[in-house]
N, C-alpha and C positions, 0 to 999 in steps of 0.2 A: 680388569678382568674379574679380583678378589670378590669385589660386589656382586658380581652377578651369579654367584654363589653363595653369597649369604644372606642377602636378601630374600632368596626363594627357601633356604631355609631357615631363617626366621617365621616365614606365614609359618611353612610345612608346621611348627612347634607351636606356636598361636595356635592354630587351629585343631593342636590334639589336646593344647588346654584347654579350648572354647568346647570342647565336645565331652573332654572328663567333667567340667562345671557343669556344663547343661543337664548333662545326666543326675547329676544329684543336688541336682535346686531342688527337689520336693524335701527331700528327706535334710537338708540344711535348715530350709522356711522350716517344718514339722520342730526342726531344733529348737530353732530362734522363739515363734510364738508358742510351744508349747511348753518348753522345759526352761529356757534362759530366761523368758518371760513371766513363765508360769501360768499360761491364761489354761482354761478350762477347752476342751475341742467343743466346738457345735456352737458357744455363745456367738452371738451378735460380732463383738468385737473382733474375737478372735479369728473369727473367718472371714472378717474386711482385712485384718490386717494380713493375717496367710494369702490371700487372692493377691494386695498388694505387694507384699515382701515377695511373695513368688512372682510376679506377673512382671513387675517392673523389671526383676535381671534378663528372665525369660525373652521380652519383647524387646527388647534395647538388644541382648544379643543376637537376635534372630535379625532386627535390624542392620546390624553393624554387619554381619556374614554378608546380606545379603547384597546392604550396598557397596562389599567392596567388590563382588562377583560381577554386581553390573557395573562397578565404577570400570573394569579391568575392561569389560563389551565396549563399553560404552567409550573407551580410548580407541575406537574402531568407527566411530560416527563421529562427523562433524556437521554444524547446520547448514554448510553448505550441497553436502549427500543427500539431508536429507530436502533439500529443497530440490535438488534434481530429480529423486526418484517420483516425485511431484508432478514436475512442472512439462504442460503439455498433455498432458492426459484427457480423455474425457472423460465430463460432469461426472455420472456415476462412477466410472470405474476410478475419478482420483478424489471422491469422496472414499472411496472404499480403503486405496490405496493409502489417504492422509489420517485418516481413522488407524488402520495398523500401522504407520509408522509413529504417529501419538506414543502408541503403549510404548515401543523400544527408544524413546528417543528420551531425553533427559531434562524434562522443558516442562514445568508445573506453569499453572494459568499464567501467572508473572513474567516468571521469564522468557515463556512462550509469546508476548505480544513485540517483542523485535523480531519474532523470527515471523508473526506475523503481518507486522510492516514489509517485512522483504519479499515475502506471497503476495500482497496484493501489490507490489512496486513492478514486478516481474510478468505481470498478466494472468496470476493463477486465480482462478475464479471465489469470488467471497464464498461460495458456500463448502469450497472444499478446504478453504481456507480455516471456517470455522468448523469444519468436521475435523482437523488436526485440534483447533483449540479446545475441540468441547472431550476428545481422546487422551489427550495429553498428559491432565492432570487427575480424569476422571477414573481412565486403567493405571493404575499404576504397577509397575510390576514390584515392587517391594512390597506393596497389601497384596499382590495377587498371590507370594510363594508364602505370606504370613495368613490367609484368607487360607489355603489348602493345607497348613500346616495345622490350623483349628479345626478347620472345619470340614476339612477333604475335600475331595476333587468335584463334587459334583456343586458345591455353591462358589467354589472359584473358577468351574468353567460359566456357571450362569451370571457370575460377576464379569466377565470377559465381555459374552455374547450380548448381554444385556446392553454392556457400554457402547460395544460398537454398532451396535442397529439403531442408541438414542444418536449416536455421534454421524453415523455416514445415512438418515435419513433426516435429520434436523438437517445439517449441512445442503442435504439435495434440497432439502423445501426452502431454503432460508436461498437457495439459487435462484429456484425459478419466482421467487416474488421480487428482484430484481432491485434490492434493497442498499445497492452500490451509494445512489445519493444520501445515505445516511453515515455513510462514513465520512470523517472530519474529512473538511477540501484540503488540509494540509499535506496527508497522507499522499496524496495524488501528484503533488506537486515537489513531493524530494524526492530528485533525480535518484534510481538507482545505483548505488552505488557497488554492487559488487566485483570483489577480490579473489579470484581463486584462491581456495586456502592447499596452499602446498603441502599437506602432512606429510612430517618428518617421518622416516623411517622411525620407529620405535621397538627396542629393545624387550625383552622378558620384564625386565627391570623397569625398566619407562612405564610400560602397563601398568604392576606393583604399584610403582608410585601414586598413578592413577589412581588404580583401585583407595591407597590411603588418603589422599585428596580428597577422595571423595565421600570419603568416609568423615573425615575433619568437617567439612563444608556442609553438607548436609545431618549429620547428627547434631554440630552446631546452633541448624537452627531449628530444628524439629523435637530434641529431649526432650524440653521443658513441655510441650502439646503431649504427647506422650506419656508424660509422669502424668499429666491429670488427666487427660481421657484415662489412665489407670485408676487413676485416686475417683474419679466421678465412678468407673464402673466396681473398684471395690466396695463405695460406699455403696451404690445400687444392690452389689451381691449382699454384704451384708444385711441392711435395712430395710430393704423393701423390699413387701412382700412377694411372695411368688407370682399369686395371682391377680398383683396392682396392675402390672403394665401390663398384660396380657389381655386386662377386661378393659383397658385404658385406649391400648395400640391394636385389638384385637379382630383377627379379621372378617369379623361377625359386622362392624360398627363401617358402612359406607366411608365415614369421616378419616378412619385410620392414617390412610394413603395418603392424603391432604396433609391431612395433620401432622404427621411425621414429616411432609417437606415443609412446611409452613414452620414447623421449630427446628428444621436443619439449617436455612437458607440464612439467617445472620447470625451465624456460626462458623469461625474460621479453624480449621483442621486440615492435617493432609489426609487420604485414606489411611496410612500408617497409622497417626493417632487415633482416629477414630473406634480402628477395628476393635479395640478392648472394650468402647464402649456398647459396639454390636452384637459382639460373644455375648455380655452380659444381657441384653434387651433378647435377645433368641433363648439366652439361658432361663430368663422369666416368663416365656412363654410368647413372647413377640413373635407375628408369622414371618417366615423369610421373607416374603414379598414388603411387607413393611419396612420391616430391618434396611433390607437392601434399598428401598427409596430413601431413609432417615441419611441413611450412607452416600449415595450419588447427590443430593439435594446439599450435603456436607461442601463436599468437592467438587461438585461442578457446577454450582450456583448460588455457592456463598458471596454475602455482601460484597467483601471485600475486594473479590472479585471482579463485580460489578462498577466497583468503584474504581480501580486501577482499567479497566475496558473502555471508560466514560473519557479517556485519555485520547484515544483514537476512534472512536465511535459515537454516534449520537444518540441521547436517550431512546428517539423510537426504535430504533434499531437492538441496542440492548433488551428493552421494553420486547421486543417482537423474538430475541434471541433468546432471553429466558423464559416466554411465555413456552414456544414450539420445545423446548430442552425438559420443562417444569411436566409438560404433558407427555410428551416418553416418556419418564419417569413413572408418574401416574398410572398411566398403563400398563407401564410392566409391573407395577405395585398390585394392580388389579389383576394384570394375568396369572401371576405367581401365587399370588394370595387364595387363587380360586383351583389353582392346580395342585398345589403340595399340602 
């Protein structure tokens, strides 16, 4: 009984400390760079350090808070519940539900593959499964909140809507192409072993523990990529001329969107880690459509994801999958470059 009051009290104190530290990050950064280091404001090195020293704790603090909250929410979600939401629905309805479920479920492209197998084994259409597989990593709820805080509601809504449209349409097309023959044969040979997951009744303390565990697990995997992304963003912020990226990837060039995708595919990053880079791209004049295309290619078409998918799909299906998703991203990039 004592713990049932102790942990919520600790969380409340930590939240208060979080807001105080977050509020004073900018003056602390200026104090460190301009006074402690004695640098002159406006110089390239000073602006690079100011960006890095301010953004690293800011983004990491936002991520920790968001992951904790999401971790508590995810304590209500299990893979079995996810499967039941999608199973037995008509094709297009199933694509929509699968894509929307992908947003709120705790699966990246790597961890979604075991669930992919479960979907196929239980007879869920392949295209519906792909809608989930595309949306799960591409539309990341942590990245959504970061986008909302950094760029406002307009960009955040565009991110969600475009990701959903790509996931739904790509999955629908893949199902209509009847590509089941390109799924590795062993997938269909494995007998589904669905054990009903009896979720124990969780107390408030249990759900707080789930939030702590989510922070420890996810932050341990992504923090280095976040810091690396911010370092790249800081270097670009301080040393890349304001008009260089705008000229190279500006919306006046027909090749800007395809080039952004080509550059993004070989990279490996989560949506959370790539957002600081996107922030600098937009700051330097890169159009929103091109920046979104780059981000979506990194998180939805990354080469490591393709390698992992090779375990369960033949290369023909992977190539078709990548081509359809890439086409969707290109259309989105051109569309938003044209209207915004």
